[in-house]
C-alpha positions as CSV (number, residue, x, y, z in Angstrom):
1,M,7.1,-0.1,105.4
2,R,8.5,-1.6,108.6
3,K,5.1,-3.0,109.5
4,E,5.2,-5.4,106.5
5,K,8.4,-6.9,107.6
6,I,7.1,-8.0,111.0
7,P,7.9,-11.7,111.5
8,Q,5.1,-14.2,111.8
9,S,3.8,-13.2,115.2
10,G,0.8,-11.5,116.8
11,K,-2.4,-11.2,114.9
12,W,-0.8,-12.5,111.6
13,K,0.5,-15.6,113.3
14,I,-2.9,-16.3,114.7
15,I,-4.6,-15.7,111.3
16,N,-2.1,-17.9,109.5
17,S,-2.6,-20.7,112.1
18,F,-6.3,-20.8,111.3
19,S,-6.1,-19.8,107.6
20,L,-7.5,-23.1,106.4
21,I,-10.5,-22.9,108.6
22,L,-11.1,-19.2,107.7
23,Q,-10.7,-20.0,104.0
24,A,-13.3,-22.8,104.3
25,L,-15.7,-20.4,106.1
26,G,-15.1,-17.7,103.5
27,C,-15.7,-20.2,100.7
28,A,-19.0,-21.3,102.3
29,V,-20.2,-17.7,102.6
30,L,-19.1,-16.9,99.0
31,Y,-20.9,-20.0,97.7
32,F,-24.1,-19.0,99.5
33,F,-24.1,-15.6,97.8
34,I,-23.4,-17.2,94.4
35,E,-26.4,-19.4,94.9
36,A,-28.5,-16.5,96.0
37,I,-27.5,-14.5,92.9
38,S,-28.2,-17.5,90.7
39,R,-31.6,-18.2,92.3
40,H,-32.5,-14.5,92.5
41,S,-33.3,-15.0,96.2
42,I,-31.5,-15.2,99.5
43,M,-34.3,-17.3,100.9
44,A,-34.1,-19.7,98.0
45,A,-30.4,-20.1,98.7
46,W,-31.1,-20.7,102.4
47,S,-33.7,-23.3,101.6
48,F,-31.3,-25.1,99.2
49,M,-28.6,-25.1,101.9
50,N,-30.9,-26.6,104.4
51,A,-32.6,-29.1,102.0
52,K,-29.3,-30.3,100.5
53,P,-26.5,-29.8,103.0
54,L,-24.2,-32.4,101.4
55,V,-24.6,-30.8,98.0
56,F,-23.9,-27.4,99.5
57,A,-20.9,-28.6,101.3
58,Y,-19.6,-30.3,98.2
59,N,-19.8,-27.0,96.1
60,A,-18.3,-24.9,98.9
61,G,-15.5,-27.6,99.1
62,L,-15.0,-27.3,95.3
63,I,-14.4,-23.5,95.6
64,F,-12.2,-24.1,98.7
65,T,-10.1,-26.6,96.7
66,T,-9.5,-24.2,93.8
67,M,-8.3,-21.7,96.4
68,L,-5.6,-24.0,97.8
69,V,-3.2,-22.8,95.1
70,A,-2.9,-19.7,97.3
71,Y,-0.6,-21.8,99.5
72,L,2.0,-21.9,96.7
73,S,2.5,-18.2,96.7
74,R,3.4,-15.5,99.2
75,R,0.5,-13.4,97.8
76,R,-2.1,-15.6,99.4
77,T,-4.6,-12.8,99.9
78,F,-4.3,-11.8,96.3
79,W,-4.9,-15.3,95.0
80,R,-7.9,-15.9,97.3
81,L,-9.4,-12.6,96.2
82,A,-8.7,-13.4,92.5
83,I,-10.1,-16.9,92.6
84,G,-13.0,-15.9,94.7
85,G,-13.6,-13.0,92.3
86,I,-13.7,-15.3,89.3
87,W,-16.3,-17.5,91.0
88,L,-18.4,-14.5,92.1
89,F,-18.2,-13.1,88.5
90,L,-19.4,-16.4,87.1
91,G,-22.2,-16.4,89.6
92,V,-23.3,-12.9,88.7
93,L,-23.1,-13.8,85.0
94,N,-25.4,-16.8,85.6
95,G,-27.8,-14.6,87.6
96,V,-28.0,-12.0,84.9
97,I,-28.5,-14.7,82.1
98,L,-31.2,-16.4,84.1
99,S,-33.1,-13.2,84.3
100,T,-33.6,-13.3,80.5
101,R,-33.6,-17.0,79.6
102,V,-34.4,-20.4,81.1
103,T,-31.0,-22.1,80.5
104,P,-28.2,-21.2,82.9
105,F,-24.7,-20.3,82.0
106,T,-22.8,-23.4,80.9
107,G,-19.4,-24.4,79.6
108,P,-20.3,-23.8,75.9
109,D,-21.3,-20.3,76.8
110,L,-17.7,-19.5,77.9
111,H,-16.8,-18.4,74.3
112,M,-19.0,-15.4,75.0
113,L,-16.5,-14.2,77.6
114,T,-14.2,-13.2,74.8
115,D,-16.8,-10.6,73.8
116,G,-17.9,-8.9,77.0
117,L,-19.7,-6.1,75.2
118,S,-21.8,-8.7,73.4
119,I,-22.9,-10.2,76.7
120,A,-23.7,-6.8,78.1
121,N,-25.7,-5.7,75.1
122,K,-27.7,-9.0,75.1
123,Y,-28.6,-9.3,78.8
124,L,-28.4,-5.8,80.2
125,P,-29.9,-2.4,79.4
126,P,-27.3,0.1,78.2
127,A,-27.2,1.9,81.6
128,L,-26.7,-1.3,83.6
129,A,-24.2,-2.5,81.0
130,A,-22.1,0.6,81.5
131,V,-22.3,0.2,85.3
132,A,-21.2,-3.4,84.9
133,I,-18.2,-2.5,82.8
134,V,-17.1,0.2,85.3
135,L,-17.4,-2.3,88.2
136,F,-15.5,-4.9,86.3
137,V,-12.6,-2.4,85.5
138,A,-12.6,-1.3,89.2
139,A,-12.4,-4.9,90.4
140,V,-9.4,-5.6,88.0
141,L,-7.6,-2.5,89.2
142,F,-8.2,-3.5,92.8
143,L,-6.8,-6.9,92.2
144,L,-3.7,-5.4,90.5
145,S,-3.2,-3.1,93.5
146,M,-3.4,-6.2,95.8
147,L,-0.9,-8.0,93.7
148,V,1.6,-5.1,94.0
149,K,0.9,-3.8,97.5
150,G,-1.2,-6.4,99.2
151,P,-0.1,-8.3,102.3
152,K,2.5,-11.0,101.8
153,Y,3.1,-14.2,103.7
154,R,6.5,-13.8,105.5
155,G,7.0,-17.3,106.6
156,K,9.1,-19.9,104.8
157,L,7.4,-21.4,101.7
158,K,8.0,-25.2,101.9
159,Y,7.2,-26.2,98.4
160,R,8.3,-29.8,99.0
161,Y,5.4,-30.1,101.4
162,N,2.9,-27.6,100.1
163,L,2.9,-28.7,96.5
164,P,2.3,-32.4,97.2
165,L,-0.4,-31.5,99.8
166,V,-2.2,-29.3,97.3
167,L,-2.0,-32.0,94.6
168,A,-3.2,-34.5,97.1
169,A,-6.1,-32.3,98.0
170,F,-7.2,-32.1,94.3
171,L,-6.9,-35.8,94.0
172,A,-8.9,-36.4,97.2
173,F,-11.6,-34.0,96.0
174,G,-11.8,-36.1,92.8
175,G,-12.4,-39.1,95.0
176,I,-15.1,-37.3,96.9
177,T,-16.7,-36.4,93.6
178,H,-16.7,-40.0,92.5
179,L,-18.2,-41.1,95.8
180,A,-20.9,-38.4,95.6
181,L,-21.9,-39.6,92.2
182,E,-21.9,-43.2,93.4
183,K,-24.1,-42.4,96.3
184,R,-26.3,-40.2,94.1
185,V,-25.7,-37.1,96.0
186,L,-24.7,-35.7,92.6
187,S,-25.7,-36.8,89.1
188,N,-23.8,-36.8,85.8
189,Y,-27.0,-36.9,83.6
190,F,-29.0,-33.7,83.3
191,G,-32.4,-34.2,81.8
192,N,-33.2,-30.6,82.4
193,I,-30.1,-28.4,82.8
194,A,-31.9,-25.7,84.6
195,F,-33.3,-28.2,87.2
196,A,-29.8,-29.8,87.5
197,Y,-28.3,-26.4,88.4
198,E,-31.0,-26.0,91.1
199,D,-30.5,-29.6,92.4
200,Y,-26.7,-29.9,92.3
201,G,-25.4,-26.4,92.6
202,Y,-23.8,-23.9,90.2
203,P,-20.1,-24.6,90.6
204,Y,-20.4,-28.4,90.1
205,C,-22.8,-28.1,87.1
206,L,-20.7,-25.4,85.4
207,L,-17.4,-27.4,85.7
208,T,-19.2,-30.5,84.6
209,T,-20.5,-28.8,81.4
210,I,-17.0,-27.6,80.7
211,F,-15.0,-30.8,81.2
212,N,-17.5,-33.6,80.8
213,T,-18.4,-33.4,77.1
214,G,-18.6,-35.7,74.1
215,I,-18.9,-39.5,74.1
216,S,-16.3,-41.6,76.0
217,C,-14.5,-44.3,74.0
218,P,-16.4,-47.6,74.7
219,R,-14.3,-50.3,76.2
220,D,-14.7,-52.8,73.3
221,Y,-14.3,-50.2,70.5
222,S,-12.5,-51.5,67.5
223,E,-12.9,-51.9,63.7
224,E,-14.0,-55.5,64.3
225,E,-16.7,-54.3,66.7
226,I,-18.0,-51.8,64.2
227,D,-18.1,-54.5,61.5
228,R,-20.1,-56.7,63.8
229,I,-22.6,-54.0,64.4
230,V,-22.9,-53.2,60.7
231,Q,-23.3,-56.9,59.9
232,S,-26.3,-57.1,62.2
233,E,-28.3,-54.8,59.9
234,K,-28.2,-57.2,56.9
235,N,-31.8,-58.3,57.3
236,L,-33.0,-55.0,55.8
237,P,-34.3,-54.7,52.2
238,E,-32.5,-52.5,49.7
239,T,-33.8,-49.1,49.0
240,N,-35.4,-48.8,45.5
241,T,-33.5,-45.8,44.1
242,N,-35.8,-45.7,41.0
243,Q,-38.9,-45.0,43.1
244,T,-40.4,-41.6,43.7
245,Y,-40.5,-40.9,47.4
246,P,-42.9,-38.6,49.3
247,N,-42.2,-35.2,50.7
248,I,-41.3,-35.6,54.4
249,I,-42.1,-32.7,56.8
250,F,-41.1,-32.7,60.4
251,L,-43.0,-30.2,62.7
252,Q,-41.4,-29.8,66.1
253,L,-43.9,-28.0,68.3
254,E,-42.5,-25.8,71.1
255,S,-43.5,-27.1,74.6
256,F,-46.5,-28.9,73.0
257,F,-48.2,-31.6,75.1
258,D,-51.6,-32.7,76.2
259,P,-52.8,-30.6,79.3
260,K,-55.2,-33.4,80.1
261,L,-52.2,-35.4,81.3
262,V,-51.8,-33.0,84.2
263,S,-53.8,-34.6,87.1
264,Y,-54.9,-31.4,88.8
265,L,-55.6,-29.2,85.7
266,K,-59.1,-28.5,84.5
267,C,-59.7,-26.7,81.1
268,S,-63.0,-25.1,80.0
269,E,-62.5,-26.9,76.6
270,D,-60.0,-29.2,74.9
271,P,-57.0,-27.1,73.8
272,I,-55.8,-29.6,71.2
273,P,-58.9,-31.1,69.4
274,T,-57.1,-31.3,66.0
275,F,-54.0,-33.1,67.4
276,R,-56.1,-35.4,69.5
277,K,-58.3,-36.4,66.4
278,L,-55.1,-37.0,64.3
279,M,-53.7,-39.3,67.0
280,K,-56.8,-41.4,66.8
281,E,-56.7,-41.7,63.1
282,Y,-53.0,-41.9,62.3
283,S,-49.9,-43.5,63.7
284,S,-49.2,-42.1,67.1
285,G,-47.9,-42.6,70.6
286,Y,-45.7,-41.2,73.3
287,Y,-42.5,-39.4,72.3
288,K,-39.5,-39.8,74.6
289,V,-37.4,-36.7,74.6
290,P,-34.0,-36.0,76.2
291,S,-35.0,-32.9,78.3
292,V,-37.7,-31.3,80.3
293,G,-38.9,-27.7,80.2
294,A,-35.9,-26.6,78.0
295,G,-33.4,-28.1,75.6
296,T,-35.2,-27.7,72.3
297,A,-32.0,-28.1,70.3
298,N,-31.3,-31.5,71.9
299,T,-34.7,-33.0,70.9
300,E,-34.0,-31.5,67.5
301,F,-30.5,-33.1,67.3
302,E,-31.9,-36.5,68.2
303,S,-34.8,-36.2,65.7
304,I,-32.5,-35.1,62.8
305,T,-29.5,-37.4,63.4
306,G,-30.9,-40.5,65.0
307,M,-28.3,-40.2,67.8
308,S,-29.1,-40.4,71.5
309,M,-28.2,-37.6,73.9
310,H,-27.8,-40.1,76.7
311,Y,-24.2,-40.8,75.8
312,F,-23.0,-37.2,75.7
313,G,-21.9,-35.1,78.6
314,P,-24.4,-33.9,81.2
315,G,-26.2,-30.8,79.9
316,E,-24.3,-30.8,76.7
317,Y,-25.6,-29.3,73.5
318,P,-24.0,-30.9,70.4
319,Y,-25.0,-27.8,68.5
320,K,-22.5,-25.9,70.8
321,S,-19.8,-28.5,70.8
322,I,-19.0,-31.3,68.3
323,L,-21.3,-29.9,65.5
324,K,-19.3,-26.7,65.5
325,E,-16.3,-28.8,64.4
326,T,-17.6,-31.4,62.0
327,T,-20.5,-32.6,59.8
328,C,-22.7,-35.4,61.0
329,E,-24.8,-38.1,59.3
330,S,-28.3,-36.8,59.4
331,A,-31.7,-37.3,57.7
332,P,-31.0,-34.3,55.4
333,F,-27.7,-35.7,54.2
334,V,-29.1,-39.2,53.7
335,L,-32.2,-38.0,51.8
336,K,-30.1,-35.6,49.7
337,N,-28.4,-38.8,48.3
338,L,-31.9,-39.9,47.1
339,G,-32.5,-36.5,45.3
340,Y,-34.3,-34.6,48.1
341,S,-34.1,-30.9,48.6
342,T,-33.6,-30.2,52.3
343,H,-35.0,-27.2,54.1
344,A,-35.1,-25.9,57.7
345,I,-37.7,-23.4,58.9
346,H,-37.8,-21.7,62.3
347,N,-40.0,-18.7,63.3
348,N,-37.3,-17.3,65.6
349,E,-34.0,-15.6,64.9
350,A,-31.5,-17.4,62.7
351,N,-28.7,-17.5,65.3
352,F,-30.7,-19.0,68.1
353,Y,-28.8,-22.1,69.3
354,G,-26.3,-21.3,66.6
355,R,-28.5,-22.9,64.0
356,K,-27.2,-20.5,61.2
357,S,-23.8,-22.1,61.4
358,I,-24.8,-25.6,62.5
359,F,-27.5,-26.4,59.9
360,P,-24.9,-26.6,57.0
361,N,-23.1,-29.3,59.0
362,L,-26.4,-31.2,59.1
363,G,-27.0,-31.1,55.4
364,F,-29.7,-28.4,54.9
365,D,-29.8,-26.6,51.6
366,T,-31.9,-23.7,52.8
367,Y,-32.9,-22.2,56.2
368,T,-35.8,-19.8,56.5
369,S,-35.6,-18.0,59.9
370,A,-38.0,-15.3,61.2
371,E,-35.9,-12.6,59.5
372,Y,-36.9,-14.1,56.2
373,M,-40.7,-14.3,57.0
374,A,-43.0,-11.5,55.7
375,K,-45.2,-12.0,58.8
376,E,-42.5,-12.1,61.5
377,D,-44.2,-9.2,63.3
378,Q,-47.2,-11.4,64.0
379,K,-46.4,-12.1,67.6
380,T,-47.7,-13.5,70.9
381,P,-48.1,-11.3,74.0
382,L,-44.6,-12.5,75.1
383,G,-43.1,-11.5,71.8
384,W,-42.6,-14.9,70.1
385,V,-43.6,-15.2,66.5
386,E,-46.9,-17.0,66.1
387,D,-46.8,-20.5,64.5
388,S,-49.5,-19.7,61.9
389,V,-46.8,-17.9,59.9
390,L,-45.2,-21.4,59.3
391,T,-48.0,-22.6,57.0
392,D,-47.0,-20.4,54.0
393,E,-43.3,-21.0,54.6
394,I,-43.8,-24.8,54.5
395,M,-45.9,-24.6,51.3
396,N,-43.3,-22.3,49.8
397,C,-40.6,-24.9,50.4
398,L,-42.7,-27.6,48.8
399,E,-43.1,-25.4,45.7
400,Y,-39.4,-24.4,45.6
401,S,-38.1,-27.3,43.5
402,E,-39.3,-30.2,41.4
403,A,-37.4,-32.7,43.7
404,P,-39.1,-34.2,46.8
405,D,-38.5,-32.1,49.9
406,F,-37.4,-32.8,53.4
407,I,-38.6,-29.9,55.6
408,Y,-37.6,-29.6,59.2
409,T,-39.9,-27.0,60.9
410,I,-39.2,-25.7,64.4
411,S,-42.1,-23.9,66.1
412,V,-41.7,-21.3,68.8
413,Q,-45.2,-20.0,69.9
414,G,-45.5,-22.2,73.0
415,H,-42.2,-20.9,74.4
416,G,-42.1,-19.9,78.1
417,D,-41.5,-18.5,80.6
418,Y,-45.2,-18.1,81.2
419,P,-46.7,-15.0,83.0
420,T,-48.0,-15.4,86.6
421,E,-50.6,-12.7,86.0
422,P,-53.5,-12.5,83.5
423,I,-52.3,-10.9,80.3
424,L,-54.9,-12.3,77.8
425,E,-58.0,-10.0,77.6
426,N,-60.5,-12.6,76.5
427,P,-58.9,-16.1,76.6
428,A,-60.6,-18.7,74.5
429,I,-59.9,-21.3,77.2
430,T,-59.9,-20.8,81.0
431,V,-58.3,-23.1,83.5
432,S,-58.5,-24.0,87.2
433,G,-57.2,-26.5,89.7
434,S,-53.6,-25.4,90.0
435,P,-52.1,-25.2,93.5
436,T,-51.9,-21.4,93.3
437,L,-53.6,-18.6,91.4
438,E,-50.3,-17.6,89.8
439,Q,-50.0,-21.2,88.4
440,D,-53.5,-21.0,87.0
441,Y,-52.5,-17.8,85.1
442,K,-49.4,-19.6,83.7
443,W,-51.5,-22.5,82.6
444,E,-54.2,-20.3,81.1
445,Y,-51.6,-18.5,79.0
446,Y,-50.0,-21.8,77.9
447,V,-53.2,-23.6,76.9
448,N,-54.3,-20.7,74.9
449,Q,-51.1,-20.7,73.0
450,I,-51.2,-24.4,72.2
451,Y,-54.9,-23.9,71.3
452,E,-53.7,-21.5,68.6
453,M,-50.9,-23.9,67.6
454,D,-53.6,-26.6,67.2
455,Q,-55.5,-24.3,64.9
456,F,-52.3,-23.8,62.9
457,I,-52.0,-27.6,62.6
458,A,-55.5,-27.8,61.2
459,E,-54.8,-25.1,58.7
460,L,-51.6,-26.8,57.6
461,I,-53.3,-30.2,57.2
462,E,-56.0,-28.6,55.1
463,K,-53.4,-27.2,52.7
464,L,-51.4,-30.4,52.6
465,E,-54.6,-32.5,51.9
466,A,-55.1,-30.4,48.7
467,Y,-51.4,-30.7,47.7
468,P,-51.0,-32.8,44.5
469,E,-47.9,-34.7,45.8
470,D,-47.5,-37.4,48.5
471,V,-46.7,-35.9,51.9
472,V,-45.7,-37.4,55.3
473,L,-46.1,-34.9,58.2
474,V,-44.5,-35.8,61.5
475,M,-45.6,-33.7,64.5
476,Y,-44.4,-33.8,68.1
477,G,-43.7,-31.7,71.1
478,D,-40.0,-31.0,71.9
479,H,-40.4,-31.2,75.7
480,L,-42.9,-30.4,78.5
481,P,-43.5,-26.8,79.3
482,T,-41.6,-25.0,82.1
483,M,-44.3,-25.6,84.7
484,D,-42.2,-27.4,87.4
485,L,-44.3,-30.5,87.0
486,T,-43.5,-33.6,89.1
487,I,-43.9,-37.2,88.2
488,E,-46.9,-37.5,90.6
489,E,-48.7,-34.7,88.7
490,V,-48.7,-36.3,85.3
491,K,-50.9,-39.2,84.5
492,N,-48.3,-41.1,82.4
493,R,-45.8,-40.8,85.3
494,Y,-42.9,-39.7,83.1
495,L,-41.6,-36.2,82.5
496,F,-39.5,-37.0,79.5
497,Q,-42.5,-37.7,77.2
498,T,-44.6,-35.7,74.8
499,E,-46.7,-37.2,72.0
500,Y,-46.3,-37.6,68.3
501,V,-48.5,-38.3,65.2
502,I,-47.5,-39.3,61.7
503,W,-50.0,-37.9,59.2
504,D,-50.0,-38.7,55.5
505,N,-52.1,-38.0,52.4
506,F,-51.6,-41.3,50.6
507,G,-52.9,-44.0,52.9
508,L,-50.0,-45.3,55.2
509,K,-51.3,-48.0,57.6
510,K,-51.9,-46.8,61.2
511,K,-49.2,-48.2,63.5
512,D,-49.2,-47.0,67.1
513,G,-46.2,-47.3,69.4
514,N,-44.0,-45.3,71.7
515,L,-40.8,-43.9,70.2
516,S,-37.7,-42.0,71.3
517,A,-36.8,-38.9,69.4
518,Y,-33.7,-40.5,68.0
519,Q,-35.8,-43.3,66.5
520,I,-38.4,-41.2,64.6
521,A,-36.5,-40.4,61.4
522,A,-35.6,-44.1,61.0
523,E,-39.2,-45.1,61.6
524,V,-40.6,-42.6,59.0
525,M,-38.0,-43.7,56.4
526,D,-38.8,-47.4,57.1
527,R,-42.5,-46.7,56.6
528,V,-41.9,-45.2,53.1
529,G,-39.2,-47.8,52.1
530,I,-36.0,-45.9,52.6
531,H,-33.2,-47.9,54.2
532,E,-30.2,-45.7,54.0
533,G,-27.7,-44.1,56.4
534,N,-25.7,-46.1,59.0
535,I,-27.5,-44.8,62.1
536,F,-31.0,-45.1,60.5
537,R,-30.4,-48.6,59.2
538,Y,-29.2,-49.5,62.7
539,H,-32.5,-48.3,64.3
540,Q,-34.5,-50.1,61.7
541,A,-32.7,-53.4,62.1
542,R,-31.8,-53.4,65.8
543,R,-34.6,-51.6,67.8
544,N,-35.7,-53.8,70.7
545,T,-32.9,-56.3,70.2
546,R,-30.2,-57.4,72.6
547,N,-27.4,-54.8,73.3
548,Y,-29.3,-52.2,71.3
549,Q,-28.2,-49.3,73.5
550,V,-24.6,-50.6,74.0
551,D,-24.0,-50.9,70.3
552,L,-25.7,-47.6,69.6
553,E,-23.2,-45.8,71.9
554,T,-20.3,-47.5,70.1
555,L,-21.7,-46.6,66.7
556,Q,-22.2,-42.9,67.7
557,Y,-18.7,-42.7,69.1
558,D,-17.2,-44.1,65.9
559,M,-19.2,-41.7,63.7
560,L,-18.5,-38.5,65.7
561,Y,-15.3,-39.0,67.8
562,G,-13.7,-42.3,66.7
563,S,-11.9,-43.5,63.6
564,R,-15.0,-43.6,61.4
565,Y,-14.6,-47.3,60.7
566,V,-18.2,-47.4,59.6
567,T,-17.3,-45.1,56.6
568,E,-13.9,-46.6,55.9
569,G,-12.1,-43.8,57.8
570,E,-13.6,-41.0,55.8
571,N,-16.2,-38.4,56.6
572,P,-18.5,-38.7,53.5
573,Y,-20.6,-35.6,54.4
574,Q,-19.5,-32.2,53.2
575,R,-20.8,-29.0,54.7
576,T,-23.5,-27.6,52.5
577,K,-23.5,-24.0,51.1
578,M,-26.8,-23.3,52.8
579,K,-28.9,-20.4,51.6
580,L,-30.7,-18.2,54.1
581,G,-34.2,-17.8,52.9
582,L,-35.6,-19.3,49.7
583,Y,-35.2,-16.2,47.6
584,D,-32.7,-13.3,47.5
585,V,-34.0,-9.8,48.1
586,E,-34.4,-7.9,44.8
587,L,-34.3,-4.1,44.2
588,D,-36.3,-2.7,41.3
589,S,-36.7,1.0,41.7
590,I,-36.7,3.9,44.1
591,Q,-39.0,6.9,44.0
592,L,-39.1,10.3,45.8
593,T,-42.5,10.4,47.3
594,L,-42.3,13.4,49.7
595,A,-40.0,16.1,48.5
596,D,-39.9,18.3,51.6
597,G,-39.2,15.4,54.0
598,F,-37.0,13.5,51.5
599,A,-39.1,10.3,51.8
600,Y,-38.2,7.6,49.3
601,T,-40.2,4.5,48.4
602,I,-38.1,1.5,47.5
603,K,-39.7,-1.2,45.3
604,G,-38.5,-4.8,45.0
605,K,-39.3,-8.3,46.0
606,Y,-39.0,-10.6,49.1
607,F,-38.7,-7.7,51.7
608,T,-39.6,-8.6,55.3
609,P,-39.7,-6.5,58.6
610,S,-36.0,-7.5,59.0
611,S,-35.1,-5.8,55.7
612,Q,-33.0,-2.8,56.3
613,V,-31.4,-0.2,53.9
614,K,-27.7,0.5,53.8
615,L,-26.8,3.9,52.4
616,N,-23.2,4.1,51.3
617,G,-22.3,1.3,53.6
618,E,-24.1,2.6,56.7
619,W,-27.3,1.3,58.2
620,Y,-30.3,3.5,57.7
621,D,-33.7,3.6,59.5
622,T,-36.1,1.7,57.3
623,V,-39.9,1.3,57.4
624,Y,-41.3,-2.0,56.2
625,I,-44.6,-1.7,54.3
626,N,-45.1,-5.0,52.5
627,P,-42.9,-7.6,50.7
628,E,-42.5,-5.3,47.7
629,T,-42.2,-1.9,49.5
630,L,-39.8,-0.2,51.9
631,I,-39.6,3.5,52.9
632,I,-36.7,5.6,54.1
633,T,-37.0,9.2,55.2
634,G,-34.8,12.1,56.4
635,T,-32.1,12.1,53.8
636,Q,-31.5,13.3,50.3
637,L,-30.1,10.8,47.8
638,N,-27.5,12.0,45.3
639,D,-26.3,10.6,42.1
640,F,-24.2,7.5,42.5
641,D,-25.2,6.9,46.1
642,R,-24.9,3.2,46.8
643,I,-28.0,1.6,48.3
644,S,-28.6,-2.0,49.4
645,V,-31.3,-3.9,51.2
646,V,-30.0,-6.4,53.7
647,Q,-31.7,-8.9,56.0
648,R,-30.6,-8.0,59.5
649,S,-30.5,-10.4,62.4
650,N,-33.2,-10.1,65.1
651,S,-30.6,-11.0,67.8
652,S,-29.0,-8.4,70.0
653,T,-25.9,-8.3,67.7
654,R,-28.1,-7.1,64.8
655,K,-25.5,-8.4,62.3
656,A,-26.2,-8.7,58.6
657,L,-27.5,-12.1,57.6
658,S,-27.5,-11.7,53.9
659,K,-25.0,-10.4,51.5
660,S,-25.1,-6.7,50.5
661,Y,-26.4,-6.4,47.0
662,D,-25.4,-2.8,46.3
663,R,-26.9,-0.7,43.6
664,A,-25.9,2.8,42.3
665,F,-28.8,5.2,41.7
666,Y,-28.8,8.1,39.3
667,A,-31.7,10.6,38.6
668,I,-33.8,10.4,35.4
669,A,-36.4,12.8,36.8
670,P,-34.9,14.8,39.7
671,E,-38.3,15.3,41.5
672,S,-39.5,11.7,41.2
673,K,-37.7,8.6,40.1
674,W,-34.3,7.0,40.2
675,R,-32.9,4.3,38.1
676,L,-30.9,1.2,39.2
677,S,-27.3,0.6,38.0
678,E,-25.5,-2.6,38.8
679,K,-22.4,-2.2,41.0
């Protein structure tokens, strides 16, 4: 006890004299390990430090600056350990997440921190999750012990000096950030968020995605400015509301682009013959997208809403920010006003990118995810549902109602990360020419997946050609694949481009040209005579005119963050009561098929591999046979047991997606059949 009361002398006096230098060195070491964890390699972190010393110094300085608050307390050791521990925890979290997905940990992911078990279940095996929880608890207990019994600074706390100096340091670091952006040491636009984290460091990118979100208020923003922008659209014709308009289908193809654009790659045959033929015969061109290698939801956002991602925060996903709070003008909302039914289809889990909760804010009436597809177990070697299942789902949506349909379809088969070893037994297409053998294997897997996607396109076109109604089908890739391509390696010298084609079955005139993703919906509507929606009319009237981008930013701000002058201060779009799947699961009967083992066959309609039985409110192991048949075993049903069949999420949470339609069962022939009774 006496030792703690020693005045500032000896070793403690020396340490305190050099505390700033020691803190700076400690932050540099800590940051190095954070990057090593994020990059899954000490050597990669070392290479980054040597290749970009200014970026490394900036991020180490960022951590150092956050630790300066320690000088406002006597428990300086505790605060250094606590703040450093938080940074280390975030680094470990990023490393774990990057082991299972391409996108790093960002600001919008912070809401997951409120449910630690959900993160553990999603990204760690149960054993490692348990170890992680134990380590986390141990770390918290250690910090608490340091708070109570750790060393204390015994000198005089001069708040009148320390507080202004700490505040000055934060302000100075803000100035350094501004200078680094001005000199392009850092960037505040992330075309590919994964690449941005690699280029600019984890701490900077994380804080940027937390604090730099939304669209900043334009300097000239006012009601008069919005009126001027709206007036500039007056040269457009009126929409004929008495006309019957065609069905409009958007097909967003995961990581789909032409491998022939890669300068070094050689394929044994053309992987996309159907798409290439369609581009020659129908309207087509390059398709400018907001991201590279990832960011499907942002290409989707631009294509659906007509809004440019360029004006949002770096690395932002509107699906994870503003669209969680409000509805937004979109192609579905605009077309619904013309009598369209609006549908979304995605052969992946319903909750991916939060689509289940976001699509109602974009005006969709129905959403058919993988959990509602009878063929969802038809998968690639990497476990993604094959795109061929989408043909039936698209045709089902067309038959769903008498009204014209807007169908937004999101493909998944081409999804990475691609294997660096051969996993296809007899690939239809072989490749060569890559810098390494591992890269050849990645390309071989990829081109064979898009070859199958191209066959799916051919099958879909064949079905649509025979369909008795007018159809427009818009197809494009959402971004380039995750192949670490450089500008020098692609023949078009641009990484933010895929290709698009607009097919139809009623004779639209071919019109080629390059488009941005946020322009495609307006272009398609214009081609069929629809001139509705503020943002879509804007693109139709103002594309390629003076101040097009400046006014677009102002219009987007007004519609999402401003006073909504364009709609007289009101939000005219109400969240839809979106239905998951086109049809509700139906239960017809249950029959005892194996008396000794208590096996029951459940008959009904619209079952899928994600259909699961609930027995008296508890989940029960279920075997999917076909859309009309499920089997449960190992239990004996009794009179008035309550049984329901529920669509269960394919995500790690395994939550119920559909409502529980309970039925009571009672025997009419004890050894064989049971009869339904409404709850």
